[in-house]
N, C-alpha and C positions, 0 to 999 in steps of 0.2 A: 504494499499500500504506500502510495506516495504521501509525503509530508504536506504537500500542497494539493488543493482540490480545485482551486479557481472559483469556487462557489461564492466566495466573499468579496470577489472583485467589484461587484455592484453595490457594496455597502451593507450587506446583511451578513449575519453569522448564524450558524446553526447551533442549536441546543438540544439536549435530550428530549425525546418525544416528538422528534422531527419538526420542532418549532424553529422558525427562522425570524429573527429580529433585527432591526437596524443596528448597526454597530454603535450608534449614538444612544442606544437605550441605556437607561440607568443601571440595569443589571451588569452591563459590561464595564461600567465604571467601578462597581463594587468588585467584580471578579478580577479586573485589572489591578486594582489597588491591593487586593489580597495576593495576587501573583507577584506584584512588585515587592510587597513585604517579604514574601517567601524567598525571592531572589536575593534581597538584601541580607536575610538571615544566612543564606548560603554564602554570600560574600564575606560576612562577618566571621562565619566559621573558618574560612580559609585564613583569616588574620588572627585568630585566637591560638594561643600556645597550645598545641595539640597534646603535649605531654602533661602539662600542669592543669589543664582545664577539660579533662575527658568527660567529667559528669555534666559540666555546662554544655559542652558540645552535643552530647547525647540528648540533653533536655531541649536544646534548640532544635535538633532534628525531629523530636516529637511534636514540637510546636508547628514545624513545617508540615507535618502530616495532618495536624489538626486544622490548619488553614486550608488544606486541600479538601478536607471533609466538609468544612463550612462552605467553600466554594462550590463543591459538588452538589450539596443540599440546595443551595440557592439556584444553581443552574438548572437542577432537575425539577424544582418546585415541589419536592417531596419533603415531608416533615422529617426532621432529624430522628434517626433511629433511636431507641431507648438506649442502645449501646453507646451511640455518639453523645447523647445527652449526659449519660453517666461519665463518659470520658471528659467532656468539657467541663462539667461540674468538678470533677477531681482535679483536672489541669488548672482550673481557676484557683482552687485552694492551694495547688502547688505554686502557682505564680505568686500568690499572696505570701506564702511561706518563704519563698526565695527573697521577696521584697523585704519582708521583715528581718531575715537573716542578714541581708546586706545593710539594711538600716542600722543594725547594731554594730556593724564593722566599719561603716563609713563616717566620716566627719559629719556633724550635724549640718544640715543645709539651712543657712541663714539668708541667703541671696539667691537670686536667679543665676543660673550658670549658662555659659555659652557652650554649644556643641563643640567638641574638639578633643584634643589630647592625643591619645593613641589612635592609630588607624582603625582598630577594632571597635574602640568606643565611638569614633565618628561615624562608623557604619551603623552601629546600634542606634545612635541618634537618628540616622536616616530611616531606620526600620520603625523607630517610634513615630516619626512624622508621617510615614507611609501608613502605618496602622491607624493613626488619627484620621487620615484622609479616607481610608477604607470604612472606618467607623461612621464618619459623616455621611458617606454615600449609603452605607447599610441602613442607616436610620431614615433615609429618604425612600427606601422600598416600602411597598404596601405593608401595613402592620401584620397581615396574615401570612407574609412571607419572611418575616423576621423572628427567627427563634430567639426567645429571651435569653436562653443560656449562651448563645453565640454573642449576643450583645454584651453580656457580662464579661465573657472571655475577652472580647476585643478591647473593651474598656480597661481591663486589668492588664492586658498584654502591653499596651503602650506605657503604663506605669512600670511594668516589669523591664521593658527595654530601657527606660530612662535610668532606672537603678542599675541595670546591667552595665550600661555605659559608664556609670560612676565607678562601679565595681572593677571593670576592666582597666580604667584609668589608675585606680588604686593599685591594682596588681602590676601595672607598668610603671609605677612610681611617678605618675603624672597627676599633679593636683587639679581639682576642678578649676575651670576658668571662670572667674567671677565676672558677671556682667556690671560694667560701669557705664552710667549714663554719660552721653556726650555733652560737653559744655560749650 
């Protein structure tokens, strides 16, 4: 099977159930943002110390799978399976546990910080911004196609990426870059 079909040349894309929608449809903004976030996670993984951060890398890979599950559910217009709901609920709790753990290790945050520091941290900040973009688009979908557990997961995920970026900077001995107003 060829990777290209030429069916989208006219500005439409196929979805499960033989549906065809304009490429400008909101669903593709959501799916594209989820895909972009997933690609940024993949890039971040290549920049993270493979020996020191095996558990983090494994967890990030599970998040990539979760994002594909959410995208698949949105694309198919099928409700999340009970297994996926349970997984997202569990993963949301794991995200919170990681955030809390990092909070106890990181310097107290008293100012806004600028994205940057290490390369891995910078990409995590990009993943955070992409997740927020996906979340905004997700909430513009019709309410009956927005699984509440996916909404909670996406909201927590951006917080997770923020703290992960700070954690990666700490591990790289890079301090947070404090935002200073321009005078």
